[in-house]
KOLBA-314973 format. One record per residue (C-alpha): x, y negated, z; residue in one letter. Coordinates in steps of 0.5 Angstrom, whole numbers, padded with zeros to 4 digits, always signed. Example, Ala and Ser with C-alpha at 12.3 -4.5 7.8 and 13.67 -1.06 7.14 Angstrom:
BEGIN
+0025+0009+0016A
+0027+0002+0014S
This chain:
BEGIN
+0000+0000+0000M
+0002-0006+0000S
+0000-0014+0001Q
+0001-0022+0002R
-0002-0028+0004N
-0003-0033-0001N
+0003-0038-0003I
-0001-0044+0000S
+0000-0040+0007D
+0007-0038+0006L
+0010-0043+0005F
+0010-0051+0003E
+0010-0054-0003L
+0015-0061-0003V
+0014-0066-0009T
+0020-0071-0005T
+0027-0069-0004A
+0027-0071+0001Q
+0025-0068+0010A
+0026-0070+0016R
+0028-0065+0022H
+0030-0066+0029A
+0029-0074+0026G
+0035-0073+0021R
+0034-0073+0014T
+0037-0066+0013Q
+0038-0067+0003I
+0041-0070-0002S
+0038-0072-0008E
+0045-0067-0009N
+0042-0062-0005Y
+0045-0060+0000W
+0042-0058+0007H
+0046-0057+0013T
+0042-0053+0017S
+0040-0047+0014N
+0042-0048+0007L
+0049-0047+0003E
+0049-0051-0002R
+0048-0049-0009T
+0050-0052-0016S
+0042-0053-0019A
+0036-0055-0017P
+0030-0049-0017P
+0024-0051-0020P
+0019-0052-0015H
+0023-0055-0007P
+0020-0050-0003I
+0019-0051+0005A
+0019-0046+0011C
+0017-0049+0018R
+0022-0049+0023S
+0022-0045+0029Q
+0025-0050+0034D
+0021-0056+0032T
+0015-0053+0026G
+0017-0058+0022Q
+0019-0057+0015P
+0024-0055+0013R
+0026-0056+0005I
+0028-0050+0000V
+0032-0055-0005L
+0037-0052-0010G
+0040-0048-0005A
+0041-0039-0003V
+0036-0039+0004V
+0040-0037+0009R
+0033-0033+0013D
+0038-0032+0019D
+0035-0039+0021L
+0030-0039+0017C
+0027-0032+0018P
+0023-0028+0013G
+0023-0033+0008T
+0028-0030+0004R
+0022-0024+0002K
+0017-0028+0002L
+0022-0032-0003M
+0022-0025-0007D
+0014-0023-0007I
+0015-0031-0011V
+0019-0030-0015R
+0016-0023-0017A
+0015-0020-0024P
+0007-0021-0025Q
+0002-0015-0027P
-0003-0015-0032Q
-0009-0013-0028Y
-0014-0010-0035R
-0019-0005-0035Q
-0016+0003-0035A
-0015+0005-0042R
-0016+0013-0043F
-0007+0013-0044A
-0007+0011-0038D
-0009+0017-0034I
-0003+0019-0034E
+0001+0014-0031D
-0005+0015-0026I
-0004+0023-0025A
+0004+0021-0023A
+0001+0015-0018I
-0003+0020-0014E
+0001+0025-0014A
+0007+0021-0011E
+0002+0017-0007V
-0003+0022-0004F
-0002+0029+0000A
-0008+0032-0003E
-0008+0028-0011P
-0013+0028-0016Y
-0012+0032-0022L
-0012+0030-0028Y
-0018+0034-0030L
-0022+0029-0026M
-0019+0023-0027L
-0021+0026-0034R
-0028+0026-0031Q
-0028+0020-0027L
-0025+0016-0033Y
-0030+0019-0038D
-0036+0015-0032L
-0034+0010-0029H
-0028+0008-0034G
-0031+0000-0034S
-0030+0001-0027D
-0023+0003-0028W
-0018-0003-0026L
-0010-0002-0027V
-0004-0007-0026A
+0001-0006-0031E
+0008-0008-0031L
+0013-0008-0036D
+0009-0003-0040G
+0007+0002-0034R
+0002+0002-0030V
+0004+0001-0022I
-0002+0001-0019G
-0010+0002-0021Y
-0016+0001-0016A
-0024+0006-0019L
-0030+0003-0015T
-0036+0006-0017L
-0043+0002-0016H
-0050+0004-0014K
-0056-0002-0012A
-0051-0008-0011G
-0045-0003-0006R
-0040-0002-0009A
-0035+0004-0007L
-0027+0003-0007L
-0027+0011-0009F
-0019+0011-0011T
-0014+0005-0009F
-0006+0006-0010A
+0001+0003-0012V
+0006+0006-0014L
+0011+0007-0008E
+0017+0003-0011Q
+0012-0003-0012Y
+0009-0003-0005Q
+0010-0010+0000G
+0011-0014-0006K
+0004-0016-0007G
+0002-0013-0012Y
-0003-0008-0008G
-0006-0015-0005R
-0006-0017-0012A
-0010-0011-0014L
-0015-0011-0009L
-0017-0019-0010D
-0018-0018-0018H
-0022-0012-0016M
-0026-0015-0011L
-0027-0021-0017Q
-0029-0016-0021Q
-0034-0013-0017C
-0037-0020-0016R
-0038-0020-0023T
-0041-0013-0025D
-0047-0015-0018G
-0045-0013-0013A
-0047-0015-0007D
-0042-0010-0001V
-0035-0007-0003V
-0035-0002+0002Y
-0029+0003+0003L
-0026+0009+0008T
-0020+0009+0012V
-0015+0015+0016R
-0015+0013+0022P
-0008+0014+0021D
-0007+0010+0016N
-0005+0004+0019Q
-0001+0000+0013P
-0008+0001+0009A
-0013-0001+0016A
-0009-0007+0015A
-0007-0010+0009L
-0016-0009+0007F
-0017-0012+0013K
-0013-0019+0011Q
-0016-0018+0004A
-0022-0019+0009G
-0025-0013+0010F
-0029-0011+0016E
-0030-0005+0020F
-0036-0003+0021V
-0035+0004+0025E
-0031+0010+0026H
-0034+0017+0024D
-0032+0024+0026D
-0034+0027+0021Q
-0034+0023+0015Y
-0031+0029+0010F
-0033+0034+0015G
-0030+0037+0021P
-0024+0035+0022G
-0024+0029+0018E
-0025+0023+0021P
-0025+0016+0017R
-0026+0009+0019G
-0030+0005+0014I
-0030-0002+0012F
-0034-0007+0008E
-0033-0015+0004Y
-0040-0017+0004R
-0038-0021-0002L
-0046-0025-0002R
-0043-0029+0003S
-0036-0031+0003R
-0031-0033-0003H
-0026-0030-0005L
-0021-0034-0003D
-0023-0035+0005S
């Protein structure tokens, strides 16, 4: 699984070449920062700021290499921003092989190709994939009935997890469900799958109930819902 916040929640985009930290200006026109950045020869496309832990004031990242020890987490967040962005589109028949490979990598009990083929025949129009460099790296399949959409299967290749692709895929899936007229999107999560539960909560899903035998004896699941008609997707 993967997750991210909106860029506006992680960074502040700054439109000037100066910022004040601890009462003094820390960036000049030649992109020199005295406390948390190393000098570089050229400015980046956009100046970016993160919050200082001690003062709460912005620290500008402008034409510099971030020192993560002084601005914790910033390097990882900048990597997410710079990561190549997939194309999110409806699944095609030719994608089934890639989807089957993701199933085999991510799940202990993956859906076999023949099952995926049947699902595609019945619900291909509701299958969303993330394609990067000509390869499907993630997918989300929803099943619709009477205004409710079940997120039936959802996964991202392990090497692309933690880069924001899973969260972006969820956002696209929710938007598509809204366009298709769904009022509620729901899903189930194993109680021991905390990374998945955390990602869904971050995306706006709310825990509804726990069912000890959702899939039979010894197969408990937590049930989560996202109410499309009562909120905006960017809330």
